[in-house]
C-alpha positions in Angstrom: 77.4 92.2 172.5 76.0 95.7 173.1 73.8 97.8 171.5 77.0 99.7 170.0 78.4 97.0 169.2 75.6 95.7 166.4 75.5 98.8 165.2 79.3 99.5 164.5 79.1 96.4 163.1 75.9 97.7 160.9 78.2 100.2 159.8 80.7 98.3 158.6 78.2 96.8 156.5 77.2 99.6 154.2 80.6 100.9 154.0 82.9 100.5 151.1 86.0 98.9 150.4 89.0 101.6 149.3 89.3 100.0 146.0 85.8 100.5 145.6 85.4 104.8 146.7 89.0 104.7 144.4 87.9 102.5 141.0 84.5 105.5 141.3 86.5 107.9 141.8 89.1 107.8 139.4 85.9 105.9 136.8 84.3 109.5 137.4 87.1 111.7 137.1 88.0 109.9 133.2 83.9 110.2 132.5 84.2 114.3 133.4 88.1 114.4 131.3 86.4 113.0 128.2 83.4 115.3 128.4 85.1 118.3 129.4 87.9 117.3 126.2 84.9 116.9 123.9 83.5 120.1 124.2 86.5 121.9 124.1 87.9 120.8 121.6 84.4 120.4 119.1 84.8 116.5 118.1 81.5 116.2 117.4 78.8 118.0 115.7 76.0 120.1 118.3 73.1 117.3 118.3 76.0 114.1 118.6 77.8 116.4 121.4 74.3 116.4 123.4 73.5 112.8 123.0 77.3 111.9 123.8 77.2 114.1 127.3 73.8 112.7 128.3 75.2 109.2 127.5 78.6 110.3 130.0 76.6 111.4 132.5 74.4 107.9 132.9 76.9 106.4 133.2 78.7 108.2 135.7 75.5 108.2 137.5 75.3 104.7 137.2 79.3 104.0 138.9 78.2 106.7 141.7 75.5 104.6 142.8 77.2 101.7 142.5 80.6 102.9 144.1 79.6 105.7 146.5 75.9 104.5 147.4 76.4 101.2 147.4 73.4 100.4 145.3 72.5 97.0 145.8 74.4 95.8 148.7 72.0 95.8 150.8 70.3 92.4 153.1 67.1 93.1 150.4 68.0 95.0 147.8 64.8 97.2 147.0 65.9 98.5 143.2 64.8 95.1 142.1 61.7 95.2 143.4 61.0 97.7 140.5 62.8 95.0 137.5 
């Protein structure tokens, strides 16, 4: 096994599956659509709308960390050191 072969194997480990990328993409599109719909339709009061938008943004950030940045999938997850 050459160095190039081992680098290719490491690269494969860090990439997610197509299903994970598509799931993350569609969940993010739905969350963005929900935020947009709430703002356009004025369904909530201003304070409730702000809290809801922030909550949806937080959920979307978590989805992106898990699906696109593969948080926690490395051999020794560093984010567990903060818990």
